[in-house]
N, C-alpha and C positions, 0 to 999 in steps of 0.2 A: 698933686700933678707929677712933681718930679720922680715923687714915691711909686706914679704908675707907671712911668717909663722907668723906671729899673726893675720896678717887677715884672717889665714886659720885657725887657735884655735879658733877666736872670731866667724869663720862659723861656726865651729863644735859644739860651743861652745849653737850659735845659734840656728844649726837644735837641739843638744840635747834639749834645751830649748824646742821648737815647737814642738817634739815627747815628749818630757814629758809635755808639755797641752794642743796635741790631745791625750795622754793618757788619764791625768786626767779627759778632757772634755768628751771622750766616756767612763768614767767610771760613772763621773757624771750623765749622759742621762743610763747606765745599769743600774745605780742602783733608777733616777725618774721611768724608765719605769715598774723596780721588784716593786718599791713604788706604782706606777700605777697601774701593774695588780693585786698586793695585796689587793689594795684597790677598786678594782673591784671587785674582789674576795669575800671581806668581802660584798660589800652590795650582791649583790647576792645569800651569805650566809642568810643573812638578811631578803630578798624579801622572799626565798624559807625557810624561820623559819615562816615569818611573814603569808606567805601564807598554814603554816600547821597548826597552831594557827586558822586562820581563818575556815581551812574544821574542825578543832574540836573544836571547838564552831559550827557552823552550825550541825555536828553529836551530839552534846549533846544538844544542840535545839530543833532540831528531836525527839530525842530521849525524852526528855525531855514531849513533843506535844505527841507524844504515848502515856504515862507516865498517861496524865492528861486524855485523851481520856477514855483510859481504866478506868481508876476512877472515870473517871461520869460513864462511865455504871453503878458500882456498888454505887453508891453515891448515883444515883436521889434516888432511891425509894427501900426500904428493902428486904432481901433479898424472905419473906415470901411471900410479895406481887405480886412481882414478877413471885413467880412460879404459885401465884392465877391466875396472869392474863393472864400466860401463860397455864396455864391448862384450866380455860374460852376457849380460843381460840381452841386448840385444842376442846373441848365439843362441839363447836360453829362447829366448822368443819364435825364435826363426825354427829351432827344432823341434818347438810343440807347433806346427803351423805345419810343418814339413809331419811332421806323426798324426797330429789330427785328417790330413788332405788323404795321405797314406791307408789310415784306416778306415775313411768313406770308400777310397777308392777299390778297398780288399774286399771291405763288403760289399758294396754292388757287382763286383765277379762274383762272386758263391750262390748268385742270386740267380733264382731257376725261372725258367719260363712259367712254370704255374703259378710261383705265387705272386707272379707281375700281373700276372690275367688274372686271380681270383681277387687281387687286393690286396694284399700283404704288405708288399710292399712297393713304394716308389722310387723311381728312378731320377735325379735330381741330376743334368748340367755342373759336374765340378766345376769349382770356382776359379773363374780368372779362360778358362778354356771355352774357344768357338762354337757353338753350333754347329756340324757336319753341315746342314743344313740351311744355312746362314751364308757357306761359302761358295764362291760359283764353283764350276766343275777341274775350271783350268790354276781353281786358290784365286786367293782373291787380287785383286786390278785395282788403282792407283786410277783407272781412265775408264769411261763408261763405254760400256760394248753395246752396239748398235745391229741389233740381228735384224731382218729384212725378211719376212717368210712370203 
């Protein structure tokens, strides 16, 4: 009977050893899993940081390009030359407009009444001019005129 008790104690010790080993293995697995999760999270954080730096670098490059384009607008010629060119461009446009208006006016002056009657020529009002029939006899007035008959 004594052998049975020793065997039971040995079985209990073996069982305790196995339980301790299982607990140790489970703890090691949990530690490995936690370490792996921490490593993966650190890697994800590094990736997010790298992507953020790439975005910042792209934004910086775009801002530098915009600034360079702005500088090139002003860097090419001195300001007085640019203003002079712009003034000449405006003067040419105004001269062209005056010329076309003059040509329209002269073309209307050389029309014979027979051409108007036959329909060969159509007289159009000059741009910017108010028709004579639209103005009252005394000229345009800012207040209404009451006429009583």
